[in-house]
C-alpha positions in Angstrom: 63.4 18.9 -60.8 63.8 22.2 -63.3 62.3 21.1 -67.2 65.1 23.3 -68.9 66.4 21.8 -72.2 69.5 23.3 -71.0 70.5 21.2 -67.9 73.9 18.8 -68.3 71.2 16.1 -68.2 69.4 17.0 -71.1 72.3 18.5 -72.9 73.7 14.5 -72.7 70.7 13.5 -74.1 70.7 15.9 -76.8 74.6 14.7 -77.3 73.5 10.9 -77.5 70.4 11.1 -79.5 72.9 13.5 -82.3 75.4 10.7 -82.2 73.1 7.8 -82.0 71.9 9.7 -85.8 75.6 10.6 -87.3 76.2 6.9 -86.5 73.5 5.5 -88.4 74.4 8.4 -91.5 71.2 9.5 -91.2 71.2 13.6 -92.0 68.4 15.7 -90.0 66.8 15.8 -93.5 66.5 12.4 -93.9 65.3 11.8 -89.7 62.7 14.3 -90.3 60.8 12.6 -93.1 61.2 9.0 -91.6 59.0 10.8 -88.5 56.9 13.0 -90.8 58.6 15.9 -89.4 60.0 19.0 -90.9 63.8 19.2 -90.7 63.4 22.1 -88.4 62.4 19.4 -85.9 64.8 17.2 -85.4 67.5 21.0 -85.3 65.5 22.0 -82.5 65.3 18.8 -80.6 69.3 18.4 -81.1 69.9 21.9 -80.7 67.8 22.5 -77.2 65.2 24.4 -78.4 63.0 21.5 -78.3 62.0 18.8 -75.6 61.0 15.2 -76.7 58.8 13.3 -74.5 59.4 9.3 -74.5 57.4 8.3 -77.3 59.0 10.9 -79.4 62.6 9.4 -78.0 61.1 5.9 -78.9 60.3 7.1 -82.0 63.7 9.0 -82.8 65.6 6.2 -82.4 63.9 4.1 -84.2 64.0 6.2 -87.3 68.0 5.8 -87.3 67.5 1.8 -86.7 68.4 1.9 -83.0 67.4 0.5 -80.0 65.4 2.8 -77.5 66.4 0.7 -74.5 70.0 0.4 -75.1 69.7 4.6 -76.4 68.0 5.0 -73.0 70.6 2.8 -71.1 73.3 5.7 -72.6 71.6 8.3 -71.4 70.9 6.8 -68.1 74.9 6.4 -68.0 75.8 9.4 -68.8 73.7 11.5 -66.1 74.7 9.4 -63.2 
């Protein structure tokens, strides 16, 4: 399995995270502040320059008020 952030699967993950953030009405800056990270962290995750692990994924989704399990299900269905 390739670990690139540019695979179809990882592109789907990034798109779903970005859409969830937009739907929550949260800016990259607001999300970064909630995570205690610089805005560039969020930009790099969403832009494919940085991978996130499962713990970071959970924190990302919770910080926008989402349900990590529901978002994970969306990602899982998108990459079938």
